[in-house]
C-alpha positions as CSV (number, residue, x, y, z in Angstrom):
1,M,167.4,147.0,98.5
2,P,167.3,143.5,98.8
3,R,167.9,142.1,101.8
4,R,170.3,139.8,102.8
5,R,169.7,135.9,102.2
6,I,170.0,133.6,104.7
7,L,168.1,130.8,104.1
8,N,167.9,128.8,100.9
9,P,165.3,129.4,99.0
10,L,163.3,125.8,99.5
11,T,163.8,126.5,103.1
12,E,161.8,129.7,103.3
13,L,159.1,128.4,100.4
14,L,158.6,125.0,102.5
15,A,158.6,127.5,105.3
16,A,155.9,130.0,103.5
17,V,153.6,127.0,102.6
18,L,153.6,125.2,106.1
19,L,152.6,129.2,107.6
20,V,149.7,128.9,105.6
21,V,148.9,125.4,106.4
22,L,149.0,126.3,110.2
23,V,146.6,129.0,109.7
24,L,144.3,126.8,107.9
25,V,144.5,124.5,111.0
26,V,144.3,126.8,113.8
27,N,141.3,128.7,112.3
28,R,141.1,131.4,114.9
29,W,141.1,135.1,113.8
30,E,143.7,135.4,117.0
31,F,146.1,133.2,115.1
32,S,145.5,134.7,112.0
33,L,146.1,138.6,113.1
34,A,148.8,137.7,114.8
35,V,151.0,136.2,111.7
36,L,149.8,139.3,110.0
37,L,151.4,141.5,112.7
38,L,154.4,139.4,113.6
39,V,155.2,137.5,110.2
40,V,153.7,138.7,107.6
41,V,154.1,142.5,108.1
42,P,157.8,142.4,109.5
43,A,159.1,139.7,106.0
44,V,157.2,142.6,103.8
45,L,159.0,145.7,105.6
46,T,162.2,143.7,105.1
47,S,161.9,142.5,101.9
48,G,163.5,145.6,99.7
49,R,160.5,145.6,97.7
50,A,158.2,146.3,100.0
51,R,155.7,148.8,97.8
52,Q,155.9,146.0,95.0
53,I,154.5,143.8,97.4
54,G,152.5,145.7,99.1
55,L,150.5,146.7,96.1
56,A,150.5,143.6,94.4
57,V,148.7,142.1,97.7
58,L,146.1,145.0,97.5
59,L,145.5,144.1,93.8
60,I,145.0,140.4,94.6
61,A,143.4,140.4,97.9
62,G,141.1,143.8,97.4
63,P,138.7,142.2,94.9
64,L,138.5,139.0,97.6
65,L,138.2,141.1,100.5
66,L,135.0,143.6,99.0
67,S,133.2,140.7,97.6
68,S,133.2,138.7,101.3
69,L,132.2,142.0,102.7
70,L,129.2,141.9,100.1
71,L,128.3,138.5,100.1
72,H,129.0,137.8,104.0
73,G,128.1,141.0,105.5
74,L,124.9,141.2,102.9
75,F,123.5,137.4,102.2
76,F,124.6,135.6,105.4
77,P,121.9,132.9,106.8
78,E,123.7,132.6,110.3
79,G,123.0,135.8,110.9
80,R,120.8,137.2,113.7
81,T,121.5,140.0,114.8
82,V,120.7,142.5,112.3
83,L,122.4,145.7,111.6
84,L,120.4,147.2,108.8
85,D,117.3,145.6,107.2
86,L,117.5,145.9,103.2
87,G,114.7,144.0,102.4
88,P,116.3,141.2,100.2
89,A,119.7,141.6,101.7
90,R,120.5,142.1,106.0
91,V,123.4,143.5,107.0
92,T,124.1,140.9,110.0
93,R,126.8,141.6,113.4
94,E,127.4,138.1,112.3
95,G,128.0,138.1,108.6
96,L,129.8,141.3,108.9
97,A,132.4,139.5,111.8
98,F,132.5,136.2,109.5
99,A,133.6,138.3,106.5
100,A,136.1,140.5,108.6
101,V,137.8,137.2,109.6
102,M,138.0,135.6,106.3
103,G,139.5,138.7,104.9
104,L,142.0,138.4,107.8
105,R,143.2,134.8,106.5
106,M,142.8,135.8,102.7
107,S,145.4,138.8,103.6
108,V,147.4,136.5,105.3
109,F,147.7,133.4,102.4
110,T,148.4,136.6,99.9
111,G,151.2,138.3,102.4
112,V,152.7,135.2,102.8
113,L,152.5,133.6,99.3
114,L,153.7,136.8,97.6
115,T,156.0,137.5,99.9
116,A,158.1,134.1,99.1
117,A,157.3,134.2,95.3
118,M,158.4,137.6,94.6
119,T,161.5,137.9,96.6
120,L,162.6,134.0,96.1
121,D,166.0,133.5,94.1
122,V,164.2,130.8,91.6
123,P,167.3,130.2,89.8
124,E,168.6,129.0,93.5
125,L,165.7,127.3,94.1
126,L,165.5,125.4,90.8
127,A,169.6,124.2,91.0
128,T,168.7,123.0,94.8
129,M,165.8,120.7,93.8
130,T,167.8,119.6,90.5
131,H,170.2,118.4,93.1
132,R,167.7,116.7,95.0
133,Q,167.0,114.7,92.4
134,W,163.2,116.0,92.6
135,N,161.5,115.5,89.7
136,R,162.3,117.0,86.8
137,K,158.1,117.8,85.7
138,L,157.8,119.1,89.5
139,V,160.8,121.2,89.7
140,F,159.5,122.7,86.4
141,V,156.0,123.7,87.6
142,V,157.5,124.6,90.9
143,G,159.7,127.2,89.2
144,S,157.2,128.7,86.9
145,A,155.0,129.0,89.4
146,V,157.0,130.8,92.1
147,G,158.4,132.5,89.1
148,L,155.2,133.9,87.3
149,I,154.1,136.8,89.4
150,P,157.3,138.4,88.8
151,H,157.7,137.6,85.0
152,V,153.9,139.1,84.7
153,A,155.3,142.4,87.0
154,L,158.1,142.5,84.7
155,R,156.0,142.3,81.6
156,S,153.4,144.8,82.7
157,R,155.8,147.7,83.5
158,Q,157.7,147.1,80.0
159,I,154.3,147.3,78.1
160,T,153.0,150.1,80.3
161,R,156.2,152.5,79.2
162,A,155.8,151.1,75.4
163,Q,152.6,152.5,75.8
164,Q,153.1,155.4,77.5
165,A,155.8,155.6,75.0
166,R,153.4,155.6,71.9
167,G,151.3,158.1,73.5
168,L,149.1,156.4,76.4
169,V,147.8,159.0,79.4
170,V,146.3,157.8,81.6
171,G,143.3,160.5,82.9
172,R,141.9,160.5,86.5
173,G,138.6,158.9,85.3
174,P,137.6,155.6,86.3
175,L,136.6,155.2,82.3
176,S,140.5,156.5,81.5
177,R,142.2,154.5,84.0
178,V,140.0,151.1,82.3
179,R,140.9,152.1,78.7
180,A,144.7,152.1,79.9
181,L,144.2,149.1,81.8
182,L,142.5,147.2,79.0
183,T,145.5,148.4,76.8
184,V,148.5,146.9,79.2
185,T,146.1,143.6,79.9
186,T,145.1,142.7,76.1
187,P,149.3,142.4,74.8
188,L,150.2,141.4,78.3
189,V,148.0,138.2,78.1
190,I,149.1,137.3,74.5
191,G,152.2,137.6,75.2
192,L,152.4,135.5,78.1
193,L,150.1,133.1,75.8
194,V,153.5,133.3,73.0
195,D,156.2,132.9,76.0
196,A,154.3,129.7,76.9
197,S,154.0,128.4,73.6
198,E,157.9,129.2,72.2
199,R,159.3,127.6,76.3
200,N,157.1,124.3,75.1
201,R,158.9,124.1,71.7
202,M,162.1,124.5,73.5
203,L,161.9,122.7,76.1
204,G,161.0,119.7,73.4
205,A,163.2,120.2,71.4
206,R,166.1,120.4,74.0
207,G,164.8,117.0,75.2
208,F,163.2,118.0,79.2
209,S,161.1,114.8,78.7
210,S,164.0,111.8,77.8
211,P,165.0,110.0,80.9
212,G,168.6,110.4,82.8
213,P,170.1,112.5,85.3
214,R,169.7,116.5,85.2
215,T,173.1,118.5,85.5
216,S,172.7,122.1,87.3
217,Y,175.5,124.2,85.9
218,L,174.7,126.4,89.5
219,P,176.0,125.4,92.7
220,D,173.9,123.4,95.5
221,T,174.2,126.2,98.5
222,D,171.6,123.9,100.3
223,T,173.2,122.4,103.6
224,P,172.7,119.4,105.2
225,R,171.7,121.4,108.4
226,Q,168.9,123.3,106.2
227,R,167.4,119.7,105.4
228,A,167.2,118.7,108.9
229,V,165.4,121.7,109.7
230,R,163.2,121.4,106.2
231,R,162.0,117.4,107.9
232,A,161.8,118.8,111.3
233,M,159.2,121.7,110.5
234,A,157.1,119.5,108.0
235,V,156.9,116.7,110.9
236,G,156.2,119.5,113.4
237,V,153.1,121.1,111.8
238,G,152.0,117.3,110.7
239,L,152.0,116.5,114.1
240,F,150.8,119.6,115.4
241,S,147.8,119.4,112.9
242,V,146.5,115.9,113.9
243,L,146.5,116.7,117.7
244,W,144.8,119.8,116.7
245,L,142.5,118.5,114.4
246,G,141.8,115.7,117.0
247,S,141.2,117.8,120.0
248,G,138.9,120.0,118.0
249,V,136.5,116.6,117.1
250,L,136.8,115.2,120.4
251,A,135.4,118.2,121.8
């Protein structure tokens, strides 16, 4: 069941971006863990798409976590406490700790951004940006970036069902799964490229680059209160970042 929407999509997107900025600025595992447990996990569970978001986070963050563990866990030059000596590679306590911190931070990033991207109302977001007289190219770029993940997920499900209707059987072995993945990935990538080319031609035919004000056929759901909240959030995070980084430099 989709969650009840309270905030404007632009406010939600800005909150997600500012949260990522705070995690980068503070740069402490305690803060990252608190954000993961108190913000990301509840947001995913109440999004109405917990299974899809969890799977997307696993597919994106999983390989990153594994590569970070192998890279920093085995080859960490600053490591002093050796837990296992493998010749050219050494498993060190410092390397594992660094890999864990990096993995925690990547989990927060992917969780926050994917939850925002997969739950935002993209048409309402674009309508709000159009009513605010944002640059049309920036509106198109933001809308395409935010709507890319749901679009890719939908296309992949459609292609998988079509391939299964043609006789695709996914076995339990890794070779069968890789073969099935290739049968879905190839038409997915080709389809995305064709869609991008067709969208470019349609935008050119409809005068996307022509000057003049743009009109949105959706109502403006943004409010002065939310615009004030967005300004306050941006200013607050900016001031906090300056003070935090300044205190770290002085220390």
